[in-house]
C-alpha positions as CSV (number, residue, x, y, z in Angstrom):
1,M,171.3,-111.0,-228.8
2,Q,168.9,-107.6,-228.0
3,R,166.0,-110.0,-228.7
4,S,167.2,-112.8,-226.3
5,L,168.2,-110.7,-223.2
6,L,164.4,-109.0,-223.4
7,S,163.2,-112.4,-223.4
8,F,165.4,-113.7,-220.7
9,L,164.1,-110.4,-218.5
10,L,160.6,-110.6,-219.1
11,I,160.9,-114.5,-218.0
12,A,162.7,-113.8,-215.0
13,T,160.6,-111.1,-213.9
14,A,157.3,-113.0,-214.3
15,S,158.7,-115.7,-212.3
16,M,159.7,-113.3,-209.3
17,L,156.7,-112.1,-209.8
18,L,154.3,-115.7,-209.8
19,S,157.1,-116.9,-206.7
20,C,156.4,-113.8,-204.5
21,G,152.4,-115.2,-203.9
22,G,150.4,-112.0,-205.3
23,D,149.4,-109.8,-202.6
24,G,151.3,-111.2,-199.4
25,E,148.5,-112.5,-197.7
26,P,148.8,-115.6,-195.7
27,T,147.4,-118.7,-197.3
28,P,144.2,-119.2,-195.1
29,S,144.0,-122.8,-193.0
30,P,141.7,-125.8,-194.1
31,Q,138.4,-125.3,-192.4
32,K,137.9,-127.6,-189.5
33,N,135.0,-130.2,-189.7
34,E,132.3,-130.2,-187.1
35,Q,134.0,-133.1,-185.2
36,Q,137.2,-130.9,-185.0
37,Q,135.4,-128.2,-183.8
38,A,133.9,-130.1,-181.2
39,V,136.9,-131.5,-180.2
40,E,138.5,-128.0,-179.9
41,Q,135.6,-126.8,-177.7
42,L,136.3,-129.7,-175.4
43,A,140.2,-130.1,-175.3
44,G,141.3,-126.6,-177.1
45,G,144.1,-127.5,-179.8
46,S,145.5,-130.3,-177.3
47,T,144.6,-129.8,-174.0
48,I,142.3,-127.7,-171.2
49,T,141.7,-128.2,-167.6
50,W,138.7,-127.4,-166.5
51,T,138.0,-126.6,-162.8
52,V,135.5,-125.9,-160.1
53,E,137.3,-122.8,-159.0
54,N,136.8,-119.7,-159.9
55,G,133.1,-119.4,-160.4
56,G,132.2,-122.9,-161.1
57,A,129.5,-124.6,-159.2
58,V,128.1,-128.4,-159.0
59,T,124.5,-129.4,-158.3
60,K,123.0,-132.9,-158.0
61,D,119.0,-132.5,-158.2
62,G,119.3,-129.1,-157.8
63,Q,121.2,-129.2,-154.5
64,S,124.7,-127.1,-154.4
65,L,127.4,-129.5,-153.8
66,T,129.7,-127.1,-155.1
67,G,131.9,-127.5,-151.6
68,D,132.2,-131.1,-152.0
69,F,134.0,-130.7,-155.3
70,S,136.1,-127.8,-154.3
71,G,139.6,-128.3,-156.0
72,F,137.9,-130.7,-158.8
73,E,139.8,-130.7,-162.4
74,L,138.8,-132.2,-165.4
75,K,141.8,-132.1,-167.8
76,L,140.7,-133.2,-171.0
77,I,143.2,-133.9,-173.5
78,D,143.4,-134.9,-177.5
79,S,146.7,-136.1,-178.6
80,G,146.0,-136.6,-182.6
81,N,146.0,-140.2,-181.1
82,G,143.6,-140.7,-178.8
83,R,141.2,-138.8,-176.4
84,T,142.0,-138.9,-172.8
85,Y,141.0,-137.1,-169.4
86,A,142.5,-136.7,-166.1
87,T,140.6,-135.9,-163.0
88,T,141.1,-135.2,-159.0
89,A,140.4,-137.6,-157.1
90,N,136.2,-138.0,-156.5
91,P,133.1,-140.1,-156.3
92,L,132.3,-139.8,-159.9
93,F,134.6,-140.0,-162.2
94,D,137.8,-142.2,-162.4
95,Q,140.9,-140.9,-162.3
96,N,142.1,-141.1,-165.8
97,G,140.7,-142.9,-169.1
98,N,139.6,-142.6,-172.5
99,W,136.8,-140.5,-174.1
100,N,134.9,-139.9,-177.1
101,F,131.7,-138.8,-178.7
102,V,128.4,-140.7,-178.2
103,G,128.1,-142.0,-182.0
104,E,127.5,-139.2,-184.2
105,S,126.2,-137.0,-181.5
106,L,129.0,-134.0,-181.3
107,D,127.4,-132.5,-177.9
108,K,127.5,-135.5,-175.9
109,I,130.6,-137.3,-174.6
110,L,131.2,-141.1,-173.2
111,L,133.9,-141.9,-170.4
112,T,135.7,-145.0,-169.5
113,G,136.2,-146.6,-166.4
114,K,134.3,-147.9,-163.5
115,Q,133.4,-144.9,-161.4
116,P,129.5,-144.0,-161.4
117,A,130.1,-141.2,-164.5
118,A,131.7,-143.7,-166.8
119,G,129.7,-145.0,-169.5
120,K,127.3,-142.6,-169.0
121,E,126.1,-139.8,-171.5
122,I,127.5,-136.6,-170.7
123,S,125.8,-133.8,-172.4
124,F,127.9,-130.5,-172.6
125,S,127.8,-126.9,-173.7
126,R,130.4,-124.5,-173.7
127,N,130.0,-120.3,-173.2
128,G,133.1,-118.9,-173.4
129,D,135.4,-120.2,-170.7
130,K,132.6,-122.2,-168.6
131,L,131.7,-125.6,-169.7
132,T,128.9,-127.3,-168.8
133,L,128.4,-131.0,-168.3
134,T,125.1,-132.5,-167.8
135,F,124.5,-136.3,-166.9
136,N,122.4,-138.7,-164.4
137,V,123.5,-141.6,-162.8
138,P,121.1,-144.2,-162.2
139,V,120.4,-146.3,-159.2
140,P,122.2,-149.7,-160.1
141,N,123.0,-150.7,-157.1
142,A,123.6,-150.4,-153.2
143,R,127.2,-149.2,-153.8
144,V,126.5,-146.2,-155.6
145,E,122.7,-145.6,-154.5
146,A,124.2,-141.9,-152.1
147,L,125.6,-140.8,-155.6
148,A,122.3,-141.2,-157.8
149,G,121.1,-138.4,-159.1
150,S,120.9,-135.8,-161.8
151,Y,124.3,-133.4,-161.9
152,V,125.3,-130.3,-163.3
153,F,128.8,-129.5,-163.4
154,E,129.4,-125.9,-164.2
155,L,133.5,-125.5,-165.2
156,M,135.8,-122.8,-165.6
157,K,138.6,-123.1,-168.4
158,K,141.9,-122.9,-166.0
């Protein structure tokens, strides 16, 4: 009887120690792959709104257009089911559409739509709360000739 009780106590103690999870440290979350890290740079966990306000800037061919884009916002969304964007009204970007990376390149995105920035490779880099977008709008026809040029958008996290 004593031997059964002692065996039971040893098994019960060992079970309790194992179920406590050892040293109490939380289980580390799995490492994110390069694409997940790139998506997080642009859209955070699900959404980041980027704006010209609070220190952002816009240039075209080296000339400031910041005043022309006052109030501009670009919301990048990763819902898990797809990547979408929304912008305030402006002549370069559609009000909404989808975005994705350019092939295997995780530092360039493409936006869907019909406006001049749609379908163009947009290079991006992020430094803290600043997102820099760089792209070129060629002269395909007279409708967008005035918008043609090399753009740099320096956007601040809202």
